[in-house]
N, C-alpha and C positions, 0 to 999 in steps of 0.2 A: 264813046267814039271820038268825042272832041279831044279828049286827052291823048288818044292814040294818034289822031290826025296831027296833034301838035308835038309829036315826038316822044311822048311818055310811053314807058313800057307797061303793058297790062297783061293780066291773066285772067281768063274766064274759065271757071271750073264748076262742074256740077257738085253739089254738096256731097253726094254719095261717093263720088270719085275722090274728092279731097279727104274725106274721113276714111275711106279704104287705104289711101296712100299713107295717112298718118298712122293707121293701125299697122301697116306693113313696115313702116319705119321703126317701130318698136323692136321688130325681130332682128334687124341688122344694126340697131343702135344709131340710126341715122336721123332720129327726131330733131335733134338740135340743128342739123344741116338743113333739113326740110323747112323748119320754122324760119331760120335765118334767111334762106332763099326766098321764101314767101314774104318775109317782112320787108325785104328790099324792093319788091315790086312796086312800081309807082301807083298802080290802081289794081286792086284785087276785087273780082266780081265772083261771088259765090251764089250759085243758082239752086233753087228748090230746097232750101233749109226746111227741116221740119218732118219729113216723111222718112225718117231713118230710125233704125235700132242701133244705138251706140253702146259701146262699152265705156266704163269710167275713164280708161286711159285715153280714148279718143277725145272725150270732152276736156280732159286736162290739157292735151296738146293744143286743142282749138283755143282754149283760154290763153294759153302761153302765146299763140300766134296773134290773137287779138290784142294782148297786152303789148306785144312788140310793135304792133302797128298803131296803137292808141296814140293819138295826137301827132303822129309822124306821117302816116300815109292814108289816103282814102280807101275804104272798103265798102263795097256795095253788096248787099245781101238781099236776095228775093225769097220771100216766103208767103204762104197763105195763112200762117198762124199769127195770132195776136201775141204780143210780148209776154203776157202772163201765162201763155201756154208753152213757152220754151222749156220749162223744167220737165215737161212731160217726155221730151225726147233727149234732152241733155242730162237729165237726172240732177243730182247734187244741187239742190235749190239754193243754198248759200253761194255756191260758185256761179250759178246762173245769174243771181242778183248782182254779183260783182261784175260779171261779164256785161249784162245789160246796163249797168251804171256807166261803164266805159263806152259802150256803143251809143247809148242815148245821149251822152254828155254833149256831143257837138254834132248830132246827126240831123238829117232832113229825112223825115218819113213821108213817103209818097204812097198813099192808099189809092188803089185802082179799083173802082167798082165796075161791075159789068158781068156778063156771061162768062162762064168758064170756057177756055179754049182747049 
């Protein structure tokens, strides 16, 4: 919220909606345009990562997006999964390891304990 209040552009998106949009972009060959647009957003917040059934193509586009944002723009991801569980929904374990290497390189992890809402 502070970034938005200070004039930065932000996008909040549910993970399911993001991955659906990524998959749809394959049909009309607009994946590069989608990734470029999301890569330019000052702050990207992706909510509810982990409760998805993904196709390999979606995982690949997500990796490209994170690669484009890596060390350039902040990305906030909320999830109830531990990092070592990410390969269960993203598949492709080597790609997930490369993704997490980038995400965790300069990240701040906030673990919230408490009852589920």
